[in-house]
All heavy atoms as TSV, in Angstrom:
chain	resi	resn	atom	element	x	y	z
A	1	MET	N	N	-117.661	25.059	-31.688
A	1	MET	CA	C	-117.614	25.705	-30.385
A	1	MET	C	C	-116.363	26.575	-30.296
A	1	MET	O	O	-115.392	26.350	-30.997
A	1	MET	CB	C	-117.535	24.621	-29.304
A	1	MET	CG	C	-118.892	23.925	-29.126
A	1	MET	SD	S	-118.879	22.976	-27.591
A	1	MET	CE	C	-118.025	21.515	-28.148
A	2	ARG	N	N	-116.496	27.510	-29.387
A	2	ARG	CA	C	-115.332	28.422	-29.169
A	2	ARG	C	C	-115.277	28.809	-27.713
A	2	ARG	O	O	-116.260	28.739	-26.970
A	2	ARG	CB	C	-115.454	29.655	-30.050
A	2	ARG	CG	C	-116.649	30.534	-29.716
A	2	ARG	CD	C	-116.810	31.622	-30.712
A	2	ARG	NE	N	-117.913	32.504	-30.308
A	2	ARG	CZ	C	-117.855	33.782	-30.111
A	2	ARG	NH1	N	-116.745	34.411	-30.362
A	2	ARG	NH2	N	-118.910	34.454	-29.688
A	3	VAL	N	N	-114.066	29.215	-27.260
A	3	VAL	CA	C	-113.910	29.696	-25.900
A	3	VAL	C	C	-113.857	31.234	-25.969
A	3	VAL	O	O	-113.267	31.819	-26.908
A	3	VAL	CB	C	-112.603	29.109	-25.266
A	3	VAL	CG1	C	-111.361	29.500	-26.004
A	3	VAL	CG2	C	-112.504	29.469	-23.788
A	4	VAL	N	N	-114.526	31.852	-25.005
A	4	VAL	CA	C	-114.686	33.286	-24.933
A	4	VAL	C	C	-114.224	33.802	-23.564
A	4	VAL	O	O	-114.501	33.143	-22.566
A	4	VAL	CB	C	-116.166	33.694	-25.186
A	4	VAL	CG1	C	-116.333	35.190	-25.102
A	4	VAL	CG2	C	-116.650	33.140	-26.506
A	5	ALA	N	N	-113.534	34.917	-23.529
A	5	ALA	CA	C	-113.065	35.519	-22.294
A	5	ALA	C	C	-113.842	36.786	-21.972
A	5	ALA	O	O	-114.114	37.571	-22.885
A	5	ALA	CB	C	-111.587	35.793	-22.364
A	6	ARG	N	N	-114.158	36.970	-20.720
A	6	ARG	CA	C	-114.738	38.225	-20.204
A	6	ARG	C	C	-113.573	38.968	-19.498
A	6	ARG	O	O	-113.275	38.691	-18.354
A	6	ARG	CB	C	-115.889	37.907	-19.314
A	6	ARG	CG	C	-116.615	39.187	-18.801
A	6	ARG	CD	C	-117.850	38.869	-17.975
A	6	ARG	NE	N	-117.523	37.959	-16.914
A	6	ARG	CZ	C	-118.260	36.817	-16.673
A	6	ARG	NH1	N	-119.264	36.511	-17.398
A	6	ARG	NH2	N	-117.908	36.065	-15.655
A	7	ARG	N	N	-112.951	39.848	-20.212
A	7	ARG	CA	C	-111.747	40.535	-19.701
A	7	ARG	C	C	-112.065	41.427	-18.497
A	7	ARG	O	O	-111.207	41.680	-17.664
A	7	ARG	CB	C	-111.113	41.316	-20.818
A	7	ARG	CG	C	-110.523	40.422	-21.894
A	7	ARG	CD	C	-110.030	41.205	-23.098
A	7	ARG	NE	N	-109.361	42.447	-22.783
A	7	ARG	CZ	C	-108.059	42.557	-22.434
A	7	ARG	NH1	N	-107.335	41.457	-22.362
A	7	ARG	NH2	N	-107.545	43.707	-22.162
A	8	SER	N	N	-113.303	41.904	-18.385
A	8	SER	CA	C	-113.624	42.826	-17.321
A	8	SER	C	C	-113.549	42.170	-15.934
A	8	SER	O	O	-113.394	42.890	-14.948
A	8	SER	CB	C	-115.024	43.421	-17.536
A	8	SER	OG	O	-116.017	42.353	-17.559
A	9	THR	N	N	-113.656	40.859	-15.859
A	9	THR	CA	C	-113.607	40.163	-14.601
A	9	THR	C	C	-112.309	39.401	-14.388
A	9	THR	O	O	-112.037	38.898	-13.303
A	9	THR	CB	C	-114.780	39.154	-14.428
A	9	THR	OG1	O	-114.706	38.225	-15.486
A	9	THR	CG2	C	-116.098	39.894	-14.446
A	10	CYS	N	N	-111.441	39.345	-15.385
A	10	CYS	CA	C	-110.174	38.625	-15.348
A	10	CYS	C	C	-109.253	39.324	-14.310
A	10	CYS	O	O	-109.077	40.532	-14.321
A	10	CYS	CB	C	-109.508	38.555	-16.688
A	10	CYS	SG	S	-107.918	37.756	-16.662
A	11	GLU	N	N	-108.628	38.514	-13.435
A	11	GLU	CA	C	-107.705	39.059	-12.448
A	11	GLU	C	C	-106.244	38.667	-12.800
A	11	GLU	O	O	-105.320	38.954	-12.048
A	11	GLU	CB	C	-108.010	38.500	-11.079
A	11	GLU	CG	C	-109.360	38.995	-10.526
A	11	GLU	CD	C	-109.676	38.451	-9.188
A	11	GLU	OE1	O	-109.045	37.472	-8.741
A	11	GLU	OE2	O	-110.591	38.995	-8.586
A	12	GLY	N	N	-106.041	38.033	-13.926
A	12	GLY	CA	C	-104.660	37.696	-14.355
A	12	GLY	C	C	-104.035	36.579	-13.526
A	12	GLY	O	O	-102.804	36.586	-13.359
A	13	ASN	N	N	-104.820	35.606	-13.056
A	13	ASN	CA	C	-104.266	34.520	-12.264
A	13	ASN	C	C	-103.459	33.525	-13.053
A	13	ASN	O	O	-102.719	32.719	-12.531
A	13	ASN	CB	C	-105.406	33.776	-11.576
A	13	ASN	CG	C	-106.044	34.650	-10.522
A	13	ASN	OD1	O	-105.438	35.066	-9.563
A	13	ASN	ND2	N	-107.360	34.956	-10.687
A	14	SER	N	N	-103.592	33.505	-14.359
A	14	SER	CA	C	-102.799	32.683	-15.307
A	14	SER	C	C	-103.120	31.193	-15.248
A	14	SER	O	O	-102.396	30.401	-15.835
A	14	SER	CB	C	-101.298	32.879	-15.089
A	14	SER	OG	O	-100.947	34.199	-15.174
A	15	LEU	N	N	-104.146	30.787	-14.518
A	15	LEU	CA	C	-104.450	29.368	-14.470
A	15	LEU	C	C	-104.868	28.800	-15.819
A	15	LEU	O	O	-104.558	27.635	-16.106
A	15	LEU	CB	C	-105.517	29.109	-13.394
A	15	LEU	CG	C	-105.112	29.477	-11.970
A	15	LEU	CD1	C	-106.265	29.245	-11.009
A	15	LEU	CD2	C	-103.834	28.750	-11.565
A	16	CYS	N	N	-105.513	29.606	-16.624
A	16	CYS	CA	C	-105.854	29.161	-17.999
A	16	CYS	C	C	-104.625	28.919	-18.827
A	16	CYS	O	O	-104.557	27.959	-19.580
A	16	CYS	CB	C	-106.794	30.157	-18.685
A	16	CYS	SG	S	-106.109	31.832	-18.760
A	17	MET	N	N	-103.644	29.755	-18.661
A	17	MET	CA	C	-102.359	29.624	-19.385
A	17	MET	C	C	-101.633	28.336	-18.973
A	17	MET	O	O	-100.972	27.673	-19.765
A	17	MET	CB	C	-101.477	30.816	-19.168
A	17	MET	CG	C	-102.000	32.072	-19.815
A	17	MET	SD	S	-101.045	33.550	-19.396
A	17	MET	CE	C	-99.386	33.020	-19.747
A	18	LEU	N	N	-101.737	28.000	-17.649
A	18	LEU	CA	C	-101.074	26.794	-17.213
A	18	LEU	C	C	-101.789	25.562	-17.793
A	18	LEU	O	O	-101.127	24.550	-18.145
A	18	LEU	CB	C	-101.102	26.722	-15.675
A	18	LEU	CG	C	-100.271	27.761	-14.956
A	18	LEU	CD1	C	-100.495	27.684	-13.468
A	18	LEU	CD2	C	-98.786	27.544	-15.279
A	19	ALA	N	N	-103.093	25.613	-17.954
A	19	ALA	CA	C	-103.856	24.494	-18.477
A	19	ALA	C	C	-103.632	24.340	-19.973
A	19	ALA	O	O	-103.475	23.173	-20.455
A	19	ALA	CB	C	-105.345	24.672	-18.155
A	20	VAL	N	N	-103.655	25.433	-20.697
A	20	VAL	CA	C	-103.512	25.390	-22.176
A	20	VAL	C	C	-102.658	26.572	-22.655
A	20	VAL	O	O	-103.170	27.557	-23.075
A	20	VAL	CB	C	-104.907	25.405	-22.854
A	20	VAL	CG1	C	-104.761	25.055	-24.367
A	20	VAL	CG2	C	-105.917	24.483	-22.202
A	21	PRO	N	N	-101.340	26.427	-22.534
A	21	PRO	CA	C	-100.473	27.564	-22.784
A	21	PRO	C	C	-100.473	28.068	-24.225
A	21	PRO	O	O	-100.136	29.218	-24.483
A	21	PRO	CB	C	-99.069	27.043	-22.422
A	21	PRO	CG	C	-99.171	25.600	-22.312
A	21	PRO	CD	C	-100.621	25.250	-22.072
A	22	ASP	N	N	-100.868	27.274	-25.192
A	22	ASP	CA	C	-100.869	27.692	-26.572
A	22	ASP	C	C	-102.176	28.396	-26.985
A	22	ASP	O	O	-102.334	28.808	-28.125
A	22	ASP	CB	C	-100.554	26.575	-27.528
A	22	ASP	CG	C	-101.577	25.450	-27.453
A	22	ASP	OD1	O	-102.245	25.307	-26.434
A	22	ASP	OD2	O	-101.679	24.680	-28.431
A	23	ARG	N	N	-103.079	28.533	-26.060
A	23	ARG	CA	C	-104.403	29.112	-26.363
A	23	ARG	C	C	-104.624	30.451	-25.698
A	23	ARG	O	O	-105.284	31.343	-26.251
A	23	ARG	CB	C	-105.517	28.163	-25.965
A	23	ARG	CG	C	-106.881	28.613	-26.357
A	23	ARG	CD	C	-107.910	27.578	-26.102
A	23	ARG	NE	N	-107.711	26.390	-26.929
A	23	ARG	CZ	C	-108.259	26.190	-28.094
A	23	ARG	NH1	N	-109.076	27.056	-28.617
A	23	ARG	NH2	N	-108.020	25.098	-28.805
A	24	PHE	N	N	-104.064	30.669	-24.491
A	24	PHE	CA	C	-104.322	31.875	-23.705
A	24	PHE	C	C	-103.007	32.591	-23.386
A	24	PHE	O	O	-101.948	31.972	-23.150
A	24	PHE	CB	C	-104.960	31.524	-22.344
A	24	PHE	CG	C	-106.231	30.730	-22.465
A	24	PHE	CD1	C	-106.255	29.328	-22.299
A	24	PHE	CD2	C	-107.434	31.339	-22.811
A	24	PHE	CE1	C	-107.400	28.601	-22.390
A	24	PHE	CE2	C	-108.600	30.597	-22.937
A	24	PHE	CZ	C	-108.562	29.230	-22.711
A	25	ILE	N	N	-103.070	33.932	-23.417
A	25	ILE	CA	C	-101.994	34.790	-22.976
A	25	ILE	C	C	-102.535	35.880	-22.124
A	25	ILE	O	O	-103.732	36.138	-22.096
A	25	ILE	CB	C	-101.150	35.350	-24.150
A	25	ILE	CG1	C	-102.028	36.247	-25.012
A	25	ILE	CG2	C	-100.537	34.286	-24.967
A	25	ILE	CD1	C	-101.267	37.107	-25.997
A	26	LEU	N	N	-101.668	36.581	-21.419
A	26	LEU	CA	C	-102.055	37.779	-20.699
A	26	LEU	C	C	-101.496	38.987	-21.448
A	26	LEU	O	O	-100.316	38.932	-21.900
A	26	LEU	CB	C	-101.565	37.779	-19.255
A	26	LEU	CG	C	-102.113	36.684	-18.351
A	26	LEU	CD1	C	-101.523	36.847	-16.938
A	26	LEU	CD2	C	-103.603	36.701	-18.346
A	27	ASP	N	N	-102.272	40.034	-21.534
A	27	ASP	CA	C	-101.785	41.246	-22.205
A	27	ASP	C	C	-101.037	42.133	-21.245
A	27	ASP	O	O	-100.754	41.733	-20.100
A	27	ASP	CB	C	-102.933	41.996	-22.915
A	27	ASP	CG	C	-104.000	42.525	-21.918
A	27	ASP	OD1	O	-103.737	42.533	-20.707
A	27	ASP	OD2	O	-105.038	43.009	-22.377
A	28	ALA	N	N	-100.720	43.322	-21.643
A	28	ALA	CA	C	-99.966	44.258	-20.823
A	28	ALA	C	C	-100.691	44.676	-19.552
A	28	ALA	O	O	-100.091	45.078	-18.561
A	28	ALA	CB	C	-99.593	45.517	-21.641
A	29	GLU	N	N	-101.997	44.543	-19.543
A	29	GLU	CA	C	-102.805	44.848	-18.378
A	29	GLU	C	C	-103.036	43.565	-17.518
A	29	GLU	O	O	-103.850	43.653	-16.583
A	29	GLU	CB	C	-104.145	45.419	-18.801
A	29	GLU	CG	C	-104.045	46.722	-19.553
A	29	GLU	CD	C	-105.384	47.184	-20.095
A	29	GLU	OE1	O	-106.376	46.408	-20.054
A	29	GLU	OE2	O	-105.446	48.361	-20.537
A	30	SER	N	N	-102.434	42.500	-17.835
A	30	SER	CA	C	-102.559	41.207	-17.116
A	30	SER	C	C	-104.009	40.728	-17.235
A	30	SER	O	O	-104.547	40.145	-16.283
A	30	SER	CB	C	-102.161	41.294	-15.670
A	30	SER	OG	O	-100.794	41.512	-15.569
A	31	LYS	N	N	-104.604	40.907	-18.373
A	31	LYS	CA	C	-105.933	40.410	-18.690
A	31	LYS	C	C	-105.823	39.316	-19.736
A	31	LYS	O	O	-105.010	39.400	-20.666
A	31	LYS	CB	C	-106.850	41.535	-19.231
A	31	LYS	CG	C	-107.006	42.681	-18.277
A	31	LYS	CD	C	-107.913	42.334	-17.130
A	31	LYS	CE	C	-108.170	43.542	-16.262
A	31	LYS	NZ	N	-109.117	43.267	-15.240
A	32	VAL	N	N	-106.694	38.336	-19.644
A	32	VAL	CA	C	-106.614	37.215	-20.570
A	32	VAL	C	C	-106.953	37.603	-21.990
A	32	VAL	O	O	-107.826	38.430	-22.192
A	32	VAL	CB	C	-107.562	36.034	-20.075
A	32	VAL	CG1	C	-108.999	36.466	-20.167
A	32	VAL	CG2	C	-107.297	34.775	-20.897
A	33	VAL	N	N	-106.261	37.011	-22.943
A	33	VAL	CA	C	-106.530	37.141	-24.354
A	33	VAL	C	C	-106.579	35.726	-24.891
A	33	VAL	O	O	-105.686	34.897	-24.627
A	33	VAL	CB	C	-105.403	37.913	-25.084
A	33	VAL	CG1	C	-105.653	37.901	-26.592
A	33	VAL	CG2	C	-105.334	39.336	-24.548
A	34	VAL	N	N	-107.656	35.402	-25.586
A	34	VAL	CA	C	-107.815	34.074	-26.179
A	34	VAL	C	C	-107.143	34.133	-27.576
A	34	VAL	O	O	-107.648	34.826	-28.439
A	34	VAL	CB	C	-109.305	33.667	-26.301
A	34	VAL	CG1	C	-109.399	32.273	-26.923
A	34	VAL	CG2	C	-109.976	33.716	-24.914
A	35	GLU	N	N	-106.040	33.426	-27.718
A	35	GLU	CA	C	-105.340	33.476	-29.002
A	35	GLU	C	C	-106.050	32.546	-30.051
A	35	GLU	O	O	-105.928	32.869	-31.258
A	35	GLU	CB	C	-103.895	33.036	-28.818
A	35	GLU	CG	C	-103.096	34.084	-28.077
A	35	GLU	CD	C	-101.649	34.011	-28.482
A	35	GLU	OE1	O	-100.975	33.004	-28.251
A	35	GLU	OE2	O	-101.209	35.019	-29.038
A	36	VAL	N	N	-106.631	31.466	-29.604
A	36	VAL	CA	C	-107.314	30.579	-30.503
A	36	VAL	C	C	-108.695	30.316	-29.918
A	36	VAL	O	O	-108.834	29.601	-28.938
A	36	VAL	CB	C	-106.564	29.242	-30.680
A	36	VAL	CG1	C	-107.312	28.315	-31.640
A	36	VAL	CG2	C	-105.128	29.484	-31.081
A	37	GLU	N	N	-109.700	30.899	-30.547
A	37	GLU	CA	C	-111.095	30.745	-29.983
A	37	GLU	C	C	-111.747	29.396	-30.371
A	37	GLU	O	O	-112.416	28.847	-29.554
A	37	GLU	CB	C	-112.009	31.882	-30.523
A	37	GLU	CG	C	-111.703	33.203	-29.908
A	37	GLU	CD	C	-112.672	34.314	-30.313
A	37	GLU	OE1	O	-113.531	34.034	-31.131
A	37	GLU	OE2	O	-112.568	35.400	-29.772
A	38	GLU	N	N	-111.583	28.961	-31.614
A	38	GLU	CA	C	-112.177	27.738	-32.077
A	38	GLU	C	C	-111.632	26.540	-31.274
A	38	GLU	O	O	-110.396	26.472	-31.048
A	38	GLU	CB	C	-111.921	27.510	-33.558
A	38	GLU	CG	C	-112.610	28.561	-34.421
A	38	GLU	CD	C	-114.132	28.527	-34.371
A	38	GLU	OE1	O	-114.694	27.419	-34.295
A	38	GLU	OE2	O	-114.714	29.572	-34.280
A	39	ILE	N	N	-112.535	25.631	-30.872
A	39	ILE	CA	C	-112.100	24.444	-30.107
A	39	ILE	C	C	-112.214	23.227	-30.987
A	39	ILE	O	O	-113.330	22.800	-31.369
A	39	ILE	CB	C	-112.976	24.308	-28.867
A	39	ILE	CG1	C	-112.944	25.538	-27.994
A	39	ILE	CG2	C	-112.525	23.063	-28.055
A	39	ILE	CD1	C	-113.966	25.509	-26.856
A	40	ALA	N	N	-111.119	22.620	-31.255
A	40	ALA	CA	C	-111.060	21.348	-32.027
A	40	ALA	C	C	-111.453	20.236	-31.022
A	40	ALA	O	O	-111.271	20.360	-29.832
A	40	ALA	CB	C	-109.654	21.062	-32.547
A	41	GLU	N	N	-112.031	19.180	-31.602
A	41	GLU	CA	C	-112.492	18.078	-30.732
A	41	GLU	C	C	-111.417	17.503	-29.863
A	41	GLU	O	O	-111.693	17.268	-28.650
A	41	GLU	CB	C	-113.068	16.985	-31.621
A	41	GLU	CG	C	-113.728	15.870	-30.869
A	41	GLU	CD	C	-114.358	14.839	-31.785
A	41	GLU	OE1	O	-114.737	15.197	-32.898
A	41	GLU	OE2	O	-114.448	13.677	-31.375
A	42	ASP	N	N	-110.218	17.363	-30.321
A	42	ASP	CA	C	-109.111	16.825	-29.546
A	42	ASP	C	C	-108.594	17.823	-28.487
A	42	ASP	O	O	-107.848	17.402	-27.603
A	42	ASP	CB	C	-108.006	16.327	-30.435
A	42	ASP	CG	C	-107.431	17.376	-31.381
A	42	ASP	OD1	O	-108.123	18.348	-31.661
A	42	ASP	OD2	O	-106.286	17.191	-31.798
A	43	ASP	N	N	-108.975	19.090	-28.529
A	43	ASP	CA	C	-108.556	20.085	-27.528
A	43	ASP	C	C	-109.648	20.312	-26.493
A	43	ASP	O	O	-109.443	21.072	-25.532
A	43	ASP	CB	C	-108.210	21.397	-28.162
A	43	ASP	CG	C	-106.936	21.325	-29.001
A	43	ASP	OD1	O	-106.107	20.503	-28.682
A	43	ASP	OD2	O	-106.806	22.132	-29.937
A	44	TYR	N	N	-110.813	19.780	-26.693
A	44	TYR	CA	C	-111.976	20.122	-25.876
A	44	TYR	C	C	-111.769	19.900	-24.378
A	44	TYR	O	O	-112.017	20.801	-23.592
A	44	TYR	CB	C	-113.233	19.345	-26.356
A	44	TYR	CG	C	-114.471	19.729	-25.544
A	44	TYR	CD1	C	-115.152	20.861	-25.803
A	44	TYR	CD2	C	-114.881	18.878	-24.523
A	44	TYR	CE1	C	-116.262	21.198	-25.112
A	44	TYR	CE2	C	-116.039	19.224	-23.799
A	44	TYR	CZ	C	-116.691	20.374	-24.067
A	44	TYR	OH	O	-117.816	20.716	-23.354
A	45	GLU	N	N	-111.221	18.761	-23.984
A	45	GLU	CA	C	-111.030	18.473	-22.553
A	45	GLU	C	C	-110.044	19.449	-21.900
A	45	GLU	O	O	-110.297	19.884	-20.781
A	45	GLU	CB	C	-110.573	17.057	-22.342
A	45	GLU	CG	C	-111.656	16.019	-22.667
A	45	GLU	CD	C	-112.936	16.173	-21.824
A	45	GLU	OE1	O	-112.811	16.466	-20.624
A	45	GLU	OE2	O	-113.999	16.024	-22.401
A	46	SER	N	N	-108.988	19.821	-22.567
A	46	SER	CA	C	-108.024	20.770	-21.979
A	46	SER	C	C	-108.616	22.163	-21.842
A	46	SER	O	O	-108.361	22.844	-20.891
A	46	SER	CB	C	-106.704	20.739	-22.753
A	46	SER	OG	O	-106.915	21.168	-24.077
A	47	VAL	N	N	-109.444	22.561	-22.805
A	47	VAL	CA	C	-110.106	23.868	-22.748
A	47	VAL	C	C	-111.120	23.857	-21.604
A	47	VAL	O	O	-111.252	24.815	-20.867
A	47	VAL	CB	C	-110.749	24.245	-24.102
A	47	VAL	CG1	C	-111.587	25.509	-23.936
A	47	VAL	CG2	C	-109.700	24.417	-25.165
A	48	VAL	N	N	-111.883	22.782	-21.463
A	48	VAL	CA	C	-112.800	22.691	-20.311
A	48	VAL	C	C	-112.101	22.756	-18.993
A	48	VAL	O	O	-112.512	23.481	-18.098
A	48	VAL	CB	C	-113.602	21.353	-20.397
A	48	VAL	CG1	C	-114.350	21.073	-19.088
A	48	VAL	CG2	C	-114.608	21.369	-21.580
A	49	GLU	N	N	-110.905	22.151	-18.884
A	49	GLU	CA	C	-110.094	22.246	-17.698
A	49	GLU	C	C	-109.718	23.707	-17.435
A	49	GLU	O	O	-109.760	24.171	-16.274
A	49	GLU	CB	C	-108.850	21.394	-17.862
A	49	GLU	CG	C	-107.918	21.421	-16.678
A	49	GLU	CD	C	-106.669	20.617	-16.906
A	49	GLU	OE1	O	-106.690	19.613	-17.602
A	49	GLU	OE2	O	-105.608	21.017	-16.332
A	50	ALA	N	N	-109.324	24.433	-18.465
A	50	ALA	CA	C	-108.929	25.842	-18.289
A	50	ALA	C	C	-110.115	26.656	-17.816
A	50	ALA	O	O	-110.012	27.513	-16.946
A	50	ALA	CB	C	-108.384	26.387	-19.573
A	51	VAL	N	N	-111.294	26.443	-18.428
A	51	VAL	CA	C	-112.506	27.175	-18.042
A	51	VAL	C	C	-112.852	26.891	-16.599
A	51	VAL	O	O	-113.136	27.817	-15.828
A	51	VAL	CB	C	-113.663	26.788	-18.986
A	51	VAL	CG1	C	-114.984	27.374	-18.480
A	51	VAL	CG2	C	-113.402	27.268	-20.395
A	52	ARG	N	N	-112.798	25.664	-16.189
A	52	ARG	CA	C	-113.119	25.309	-14.763
A	52	ARG	C	C	-112.067	25.847	-13.776
A	52	ARG	O	O	-112.375	26.151	-12.646
A	52	ARG	CB	C	-113.182	23.781	-14.628
A	52	ARG	CG	C	-114.426	23.215	-15.287
A	52	ARG	CD	C	-114.483	21.737	-15.089
A	52	ARG	NE	N	-115.667	21.217	-15.702
A	52	ARG	CZ	C	-115.823	19.941	-16.106
A	52	ARG	NH1	N	-114.806	19.086	-15.915
A	52	ARG	NH2	N	-116.904	19.553	-16.662
A	53	ALA	N	N	-110.817	25.974	-14.223
A	53	ALA	CA	C	-109.754	26.476	-13.384
A	53	ALA	C	C	-109.837	27.960	-13.061
A	53	ALA	O	O	-109.257	28.415	-12.130
A	53	ALA	CB	C	-108.398	26.125	-13.957
A	54	CYS	N	N	-110.511	28.686	-13.907
A	54	CYS	CA	C	-110.600	30.147	-13.754
A	54	CYS	C	C	-111.326	30.524	-12.462
A	54	CYS	O	O	-112.557	30.308	-12.354
A	54	CYS	CB	C	-111.243	30.801	-14.950
A	54	CYS	SG	S	-111.285	32.616	-14.833
A	55	PRO	N	N	-110.642	31.146	-11.490
A	55	PRO	CA	C	-111.292	31.471	-10.245
A	55	PRO	C	C	-112.350	32.564	-10.321
A	55	PRO	O	O	-113.198	32.700	-9.453
A	55	PRO	CB	C	-110.136	31.885	-9.337
A	55	PRO	CG	C	-109.047	32.324	-10.201
A	55	PRO	CD	C	-109.217	31.494	-11.513
A	56	THR	N	N	-112.290	33.383	-11.397
A	56	THR	CA	C	-113.268	34.456	-11.543
A	56	THR	C	C	-114.365	34.110	-12.565
A	56	THR	O	O	-115.176	34.972	-12.929
A	56	THR	CB	C	-112.560	35.745	-11.963
A	56	THR	OG1	O	-111.883	35.532	-13.191
A	56	THR	CG2	C	-111.569	36.216	-10.887
A	57	GLN	N	N	-114.331	32.937	-13.123
A	57	GLN	CA	C	-115.274	32.483	-14.120
A	57	GLN	C	C	-115.320	33.439	-15.294
A	57	GLN	O	O	-116.373	33.751	-15.826
A	57	GLN	CB	C	-116.644	32.269	-13.514
A	57	GLN	CG	C	-116.670	31.221	-12.448
A	57	GLN	CD	C	-118.011	31.062	-11.789
A	57	GLN	OE1	O	-118.839	31.961	-11.696
A	57	GLN	NE2	N	-118.274	29.869	-11.302
A	58	SER	N	N	-114.129	33.856	-15.709
A	58	SER	CA	C	-113.993	34.775	-16.832
A	58	SER	C	C	-113.936	34.103	-18.161
A	58	SER	O	O	-113.878	34.772	-19.200
A	58	SER	CB	C	-112.792	35.662	-16.636
A	58	SER	OG	O	-112.906	36.437	-15.455
A	59	LEU	N	N	-113.977	32.801	-18.195
A	59	LEU	CA	C	-113.925	32.036	-19.461
A	59	LEU	C	C	-115.210	31.250	-19.600
A	59	LEU	O	O	-115.771	30.761	-18.588
A	59	LEU	CB	C	-112.755	31.115	-19.495
A	59	LEU	CG	C	-111.370	31.734	-19.404
A	59	LEU	CD1	C	-110.314	30.651	-19.225
A	59	LEU	CD2	C	-111.095	32.552	-20.638
A	60	ARG	N	N	-115.659	31.087	-20.808
A	60	ARG	CA	C	-116.844	30.232	-21.062
A	60	ARG	C	C	-116.712	29.607	-22.431
A	60	ARG	O	O	-115.956	30.106	-23.296
A	60	ARG	CB	C	-118.149	30.989	-20.949
A	60	ARG	CG	C	-118.442	31.915	-22.109
A	60	ARG	CD	C	-119.808	32.584	-21.959
A	60	ARG	NE	N	-120.170	33.257	-23.183
A	60	ARG	CZ	C	-119.796	34.486	-23.479
A	60	ARG	NH1	N	-119.026	35.203	-22.676
A	60	ARG	NH2	N	-120.150	35.036	-24.651
A	61	ILE	N	N	-117.422	28.497	-22.638
A	61	ILE	CA	C	-117.476	27.858	-23.928
A	61	ILE	C	C	-118.838	28.138	-24.535
A	61	ILE	O	O	-119.855	27.886	-23.919
A	61	ILE	CB	C	-117.255	26.374	-23.770
A	61	ILE	CG1	C	-115.811	26.103	-23.260
A	61	ILE	CG2	C	-117.441	25.646	-25.084
A	61	ILE	CD1	C	-115.520	24.656	-22.905
A	62	ASP	N	N	-118.769	28.655	-25.763
A	62	ASP	CA	C	-120.013	28.936	-26.526
A	62	ASP	C	C	-120.134	27.904	-27.641
A	62	ASP	O	O	-119.153	27.604	-28.283
A	62	ASP	CB	C	-119.962	30.332	-27.168
A	62	ASP	CG	C	-120.279	31.452	-26.196
A	62	ASP	OD1	O	-120.744	31.186	-25.099
A	62	ASP	OD2	O	-120.092	32.624	-26.590
A	63	GLY	N	N	-121.366	27.417	-27.796
A	63	GLY	CA	C	-121.611	26.549	-28.924
A	63	GLY	C	C	-122.323	27.253	-30.034
A	63	GLY	O	O	-122.974	28.283	-29.835
A	64	PHE	N	N	-122.216	26.699	-31.177
A	64	PHE	CA	C	-122.871	27.265	-32.363
A	64	PHE	C	C	-124.133	26.497	-32.661
A	64	PHE	O	O	-124.162	25.312	-32.620
A	64	PHE	CB	C	-121.926	27.259	-33.582
A	64	PHE	CG	C	-120.717	28.082	-33.434
A	64	PHE	CD1	C	-119.478	27.529	-33.344
A	64	PHE	CD2	C	-120.829	29.469	-33.264
A	64	PHE	CE1	C	-118.309	28.311	-33.227
A	64	PHE	CE2	C	-119.707	30.259	-33.157
A	64	PHE	CZ	C	-118.447	29.657	-33.121
A	65	ALA	N	N	-125.158	27.211	-32.946
A	65	ALA	CA	C	-126.446	26.588	-33.285
A	65	ALA	C	C	-126.505	26.338	-34.756
A	65	ALA	O	O	-125.907	26.949	-35.561
A	65	ALA	CB	C	-127.599	27.437	-32.825
């Protein structure tokens, strides 16, 4: 699984960075950048928290088939 960002809807609220600071950053336009897309099993809950915290629903978790 991996976490994916939709930058076109990101408002730069930084809530994802607060939830998982080593995974998300904001670029010069204050848009989210996912630094680590792959989700390890032990990181799953914190990534889910970050996805849920996003007020614009700009983050999602994709699974691999």
